[in-house]
C-alpha positions as CSV (number, residue, x, y, z in Angstrom):
1,M,-13.6,-19.9,-15.0
2,A,-11.0,-17.1,-14.4
3,D,-8.8,-17.4,-11.4
4,K,-9.3,-14.0,-9.8
5,K,-7.7,-12.9,-6.5
6,F,-8.5,-9.9,-4.4
7,I,-6.4,-8.4,-1.7
8,L,-7.6,-5.7,0.6
9,N,-4.5,-4.1,2.2
10,A,-4.3,-1.6,5.1
11,D,-1.5,0.8,4.5
12,D,-0.1,2.8,7.5
13,F,-0.2,0.0,10.0
14,G,2.0,1.1,12.8
15,M,1.4,4.9,12.4
16,T,-0.9,5.2,15.4
17,N,-2.7,3.0,17.8
18,D,-6.0,3.9,16.2
19,F,-4.8,2.6,12.8
20,N,-3.6,-0.5,14.5
21,R,-6.9,-1.2,16.1
22,A,-8.6,-0.8,12.7
23,V,-6.3,-3.6,11.4
24,L,-7.2,-5.8,14.3
25,Y,-11.0,-5.3,14.0
26,G,-10.8,-5.6,10.2
27,Y,-8.9,-8.9,10.5
28,E,-11.4,-10.3,13.0
29,K,-14.3,-9.4,10.7
30,G,-12.6,-11.4,7.9
31,L,-12.4,-9.0,5.0
32,L,-9.0,-7.5,5.9
33,K,-6.3,-10.1,5.4
34,S,-3.3,-7.9,4.6
35,A,-1.5,-4.9,6.1
36,S,1.7,-3.0,5.5
37,I,3.8,-1.8,8.5
38,C,5.6,1.5,8.8
39,A,8.9,0.8,10.5
40,N,9.2,4.4,11.6
41,G,5.6,4.8,12.8
42,E,4.9,6.1,16.3
43,A,2.9,3.0,17.1
44,F,5.2,0.4,15.6
45,D,5.8,-1.4,18.9
46,N,2.1,-1.7,19.5
47,A,1.6,-3.1,16.0
48,V,4.2,-5.8,16.3
49,N,3.8,-6.7,20.0
50,E,0.1,-6.2,20.6
51,I,-1.7,-6.5,17.3
52,L,0.2,-9.1,15.2
53,P,0.0,-11.8,17.8
54,E,-3.8,-11.6,17.5
55,C,-3.7,-11.8,13.7
56,P,-1.7,-15.0,12.9
57,E,-2.9,-15.3,9.3
58,L,-2.5,-11.7,8.4
59,G,-0.2,-11.1,5.4
60,T,2.3,-8.5,6.5
61,G,4.3,-6.2,4.3
62,V,6.8,-3.3,4.5
63,H,5.3,0.1,4.0
64,L,8.5,2.0,3.0
65,N,8.3,5.6,4.2
66,I,10.6,8.4,3.1
67,I,7.8,11.0,3.1
68,E,6.7,11.5,6.7
69,G,8.2,11.3,10.2
70,K,11.8,10.6,11.2
71,P,14.1,8.1,9.5
72,L,15.9,5.1,11.1
73,T,19.2,6.1,9.6
74,R,21.2,9.3,9.0
75,C,20.0,10.6,5.6
76,D,20.5,14.3,5.6
77,L,19.6,14.6,1.9
78,L,16.1,13.4,2.7
79,T,15.5,15.4,5.9
80,N,15.3,18.9,7.2
81,S,17.2,20.5,10.1
82,K,14.9,18.7,12.6
83,G,15.8,15.3,11.2
84,E,12.3,14.8,9.6
85,F,11.6,13.7,6.1
86,N,10.9,16.8,4.0
87,Q,10.9,15.6,0.3
88,S,7.9,16.1,-2.0
89,Y,7.1,13.5,-4.6
90,L,8.3,15.8,-7.3
91,S,11.7,16.4,-5.6
92,L,12.1,12.6,-5.2
93,I,11.6,12.2,-8.9
94,I,14.0,14.9,-9.8
95,K,16.7,13.7,-7.3
96,S,16.2,10.0,-7.9
97,K,19.1,9.7,-10.3
98,H,21.7,11.3,-8.0
99,K,24.0,8.6,-6.7
100,E,24.4,9.8,-3.1
101,F,20.7,10.5,-2.8
102,K,19.8,6.9,-3.9
103,K,22.4,5.5,-1.5
104,Q,20.7,7.2,1.4
105,I,17.3,5.9,0.2
106,E,18.7,2.4,0.0
107,N,20.2,2.6,3.5
108,E,16.9,3.8,4.9
109,F,14.9,1.2,3.1
110,R,17.2,-1.5,4.2
111,A,16.9,-0.4,7.9
112,Q,13.1,-0.3,7.6
113,I,12.9,-3.8,6.1
114,E,15.3,-5.3,8.7
115,K,13.4,-3.8,11.6
116,I,10.2,-5.3,10.4
117,K,11.7,-8.7,9.5
118,K,12.8,-9.1,13.1
119,H,9.2,-9.3,14.2
120,T,7.3,-11.0,11.3
121,R,7.5,-12.8,8.0
122,V,7.4,-10.2,5.3
123,C,5.5,-11.2,2.1
124,H,5.2,-7.9,0.2
125,I,6.6,-4.4,-0.2
126,D,4.8,-1.1,-0.9
127,S,5.3,2.5,0.2
128,H,3.9,5.6,1.7
129,V,2.6,7.8,-1.1
130,H,3.8,5.3,-3.8
131,T,7.4,6.6,-3.6
132,H,8.8,3.2,-4.6
133,A,6.9,3.5,-7.9
134,I,9.5,6.2,-9.1
135,P,11.5,4.0,-11.5
136,E,15.0,4.7,-10.0
137,I,13.6,4.0,-6.5
138,F,11.8,1.0,-7.8
139,K,15.2,-0.4,-8.9
140,I,16.4,-0.1,-5.3
141,T,13.2,-1.7,-4.0
142,L,13.5,-4.6,-6.4
143,K,17.2,-5.1,-5.4
144,L,16.2,-5.3,-1.7
145,A,13.2,-7.6,-2.4
146,K,15.6,-10.1,-4.0
147,E,18.2,-9.7,-1.3
148,Y,15.7,-10.2,1.6
149,E,13.6,-12.8,-0.3
150,I,10.4,-10.8,-0.2
151,P,8.3,-12.3,-3.0
152,Y,5.9,-9.4,-3.9
153,I,6.2,-5.7,-4.8
154,R,3.1,-3.6,-5.3
155,T,2.8,-1.9,-8.7
156,Q,0.2,0.7,-9.4
157,H,-1.7,0.0,-12.6
158,E,-5.2,1.2,-12.1
159,H,-7.9,0.4,-14.6
160,F,-9.8,3.6,-15.1
161,Y,-13.4,3.6,-13.8
162,M,-16.0,5.9,-12.4
163,V,-18.7,5.4,-9.7
164,A,-22.1,6.9,-9.9
165,D,-21.5,9.4,-7.2
166,T,-21.5,13.1,-8.1
167,A,-19.8,14.1,-4.8
168,K,-16.8,11.9,-5.6
169,N,-16.4,13.0,-9.2
170,L,-17.1,16.7,-9.0
171,N,-14.5,17.9,-6.4
172,L,-11.0,19.1,-6.4
173,K,-9.5,15.7,-5.4
174,Y,-10.7,13.7,-8.4
175,P,-8.9,15.6,-11.2
176,A,-5.7,15.5,-9.1
177,N,-6.2,11.7,-8.6
178,I,-6.6,11.2,-12.4
179,I,-3.2,12.8,-12.9
180,K,-1.8,10.4,-10.3
181,I,-3.3,7.5,-12.2
182,L,-1.7,8.6,-15.5
183,L,1.7,9.1,-13.8
184,L,1.6,5.8,-11.8
185,N,0.4,3.8,-14.8
186,H,3.3,5.2,-16.8
187,F,5.8,4.3,-14.0
188,T,4.2,0.8,-13.8
189,R,4.8,0.1,-17.5
190,I,8.5,0.9,-16.9
191,N,8.7,-1.0,-13.6
192,K,7.0,-4.2,-14.9
193,K,9.7,-4.5,-17.5
194,L,12.2,-4.8,-14.7
195,L,10.1,-7.6,-13.2
196,N,10.2,-9.7,-16.4
197,N,12.0,-13.0,-15.8
198,S,12.3,-12.0,-12.1
199,V,11.5,-14.2,-9.2
200,I,9.7,-11.2,-7.7
201,R,6.0,-11.0,-8.5
202,T,3.4,-8.2,-8.4
203,N,-0.3,-7.5,-8.5
204,D,-2.0,-7.0,-11.9
205,Y,-4.2,-4.1,-10.9
206,L,-4.5,-1.6,-8.0
207,L,-7.6,0.1,-6.7
208,G,-7.3,3.2,-4.5
209,V,-5.5,5.9,-6.6
210,G,-8.4,7.4,-8.5
211,Y,-10.5,7.7,-5.4
212,T,-7.8,8.4,-2.9
213,G,-9.4,10.0,0.1
214,M,-12.8,8.8,-1.0
215,M,-12.6,5.0,-0.8
216,D,-15.7,3.1,0.4
217,D,-17.6,-0.1,-0.5
218,L,-18.9,1.5,-3.7
219,T,-15.4,2.3,-5.1
220,I,-14.2,-1.2,-4.3
221,E,-17.2,-2.9,-5.9
222,K,-17.2,-0.8,-9.1
223,G,-13.5,-1.0,-9.4
224,L,-13.6,-4.8,-9.4
225,E,-16.6,-4.8,-11.8
226,A,-14.5,-2.8,-14.3
227,L,-11.7,-5.4,-14.4
228,P,-11.5,-8.0,-17.2
229,D,-12.7,-11.5,-16.6
230,E,-9.3,-13.2,-16.7
231,N,-6.7,-14.6,-14.3
232,L,-5.6,-11.7,-12.2
233,T,-4.6,-10.4,-8.8
234,A,-6.2,-7.1,-7.8
235,E,-5.2,-5.2,-4.7
236,A,-7.1,-2.4,-3.1
237,L,-5.3,-0.1,-0.7
238,I,-7.1,1.6,2.2
239,H,-6.0,3.6,5.3
240,P,-8.5,2.5,7.9
241,C,-8.8,4.1,11.3
242,K,-11.1,2.8,14.1
243,Y,-11.6,6.1,15.9
244,L,-12.1,9.6,14.6
245,S,-9.7,11.4,17.0
246,N,-7.0,13.3,15.2
247,V,-7.8,11.8,11.8
248,K,-9.8,12.8,8.8
249,N,-13.3,11.3,8.4
250,H,-12.4,9.3,5.3
251,H,-10.2,7.1,7.4
252,Y,-13.2,6.0,9.4
253,K,-15.2,5.3,6.1
254,E,-12.3,3.1,5.0
255,F,-12.5,1.2,8.3
256,L,-16.1,0.6,7.6
257,I,-15.1,-1.2,4.4
258,T,-13.4,-3.9,6.5
259,Q,-16.7,-4.4,8.4
260,N,-19.0,-4.8,5.4
261,K,-20.2,-8.4,5.0
262,E,-22.5,-7.4,2.1
263,L,-19.4,-6.1,0.2
264,E,-17.6,-9.3,1.0
265,N,-20.5,-11.3,-0.5
266,K,-20.5,-9.0,-3.6
267,I,-16.8,-9.7,-4.1
268,F,-17.4,-13.4,-4.0
269,R,-20.3,-13.1,-6.5
270,L,-17.9,-11.2,-8.9
271,G,-15.8,-14.4,-8.8
272,F,-12.9,-13.2,-6.6
273,E,-11.2,-15.1,-3.9
274,I,-10.3,-12.8,-0.9
275,T,-6.7,-13.6,0.0
276,N,-3.3,-12.1,0.7
277,Y,0.2,-12.4,-0.6
278,K,1.1,-14.7,2.3
279,K,-1.3,-17.3,0.9
280,L,-0.2,-16.7,-2.7
281,I,3.4,-17.5,-2.1
């Protein structure tokens, strides 16, 4: 029998109190065992002081963020006149080979990692909008993972699949998400070569790119069904929010994933163990 592991991870932990509550309720229900913290999130203090003590077995990671909000360091090449991040994904790709630009990214990543490590054991690294997947930025991330002894880095290979839901497949989001899959799968092929013979490990598959903004129990179930029956670790990323105030409705739908005992049973029937990187170390 294949040894198949499944990790449901809540990105954006620490962004707002409502996101933080979703992590707590998802953890208490049992399906959510992993979350990634934004060191520059407005609700960071609430996440580490109020939520983490209630979730002792939660696998916690660093959600590197150079896309949204304000940095922890001075990085004028990444920010606007108000001191807020203002780089698009394309601009990060274009500028990622510039020496000073990469230096500022490394300094900011280092500050974010150190801030989080003061409060919790860190077992994985990922990033807001997959910025660390950009190969030159991935090199920085890998360097810091080794330095800070963080054993896992997310990679973004998504096995193509479709769900039987016309509303999900016939809209403007889906074609854009397919382009994201192609780009991130290409980056993953490059980045996994850097991980060869490395002490740093990664997931084999990721769910959550093709149906970004449309994740629910169906996309999780069908995504896992599409994976090969072999030893593997699959991670699904969601952005759950407990309340609807000031957030888009899909965040609440992603919260409902964490409350779905029927989905949990289906995952078990597919042969997956629900776990986190903390337990895999």
